[in-house]
N, C-alpha and C positions, 0 to 999 in steps of 0.2 A: 617656484621663486623666478624664475626666469618670466614665466609669462604673467606673472604679477607685476614685474618690473616693465616689461613692454606695455602692459594695459594702463599704467601709471603714465608713461610716455604718450601714449595715445590719447588719454583723456585731457592732458594738457594741450597737444597738438589741436585737438578739436574743439576745446574750450576757446582757445585763441583764434581759431578759425571762424566761428560762430560770431564772436565779439568782433572781429575786424570789419571795416568798413568797405562796403562795395568798391570796386574797382571800374573807374569810368572806361567806357568802351574804347575811347582812342588810345588810354595807357594800355589796356589789353591788346590791342594790335602792337604796340611798341614792344610790349613785353615777350610776346610769342616771336616776333621777330629777333629779338636779342636770344631768345633760346635756341632759335632755327640757328641762327649765326654760331653759338657757343657748341651745338650738338654738330654742326659740319665741320667745326674747326677739331673737334674731339675725336671725331671719326678718322682724321688724318693725322692723330697723334701716333706715330710709329713706334716710339717708347711704350706705350699701354698695348698696342698691338703685339707687339714682338715678345711682351711678357705673357699674354694670354695664348699666343699660338706656342710659344715654348711649353707653358702648361699642358694646354687642352686641344693643340693642333689650329690650322689656319681656316678651315671652314668652321668650324666651332667660334673661334675668335670673331670672326667676320659677323656672323649670326648674333653673338651676343652684344657687341659694340654698335650694332644698328638698329637692333631690336630691342635692347634691355637698357644698356648704359646711357645710350645717347641717339634714343629713337628721335625722330624729327618731328616736332608737333606740326599739325596744319597750320599752314599759313591762310590769316583771313583774306577773304575775299574782298 
């Protein structure tokens, strides 16, 4: 039942992605820069870090915040 529910969400997501208009290259750079800024600020969020550190330890929290939750996108050249 759970997998069926997830599959339904993924079908909606993929259908919408396929139907969406392409993004102009100059807009892509702006979006990536915004995402980079967001991730940088969130990696500095002490409240999130403390909760993760308390539950899983500081090394795990650091790795999780920088490689999973708020991994930095590559900036366009």
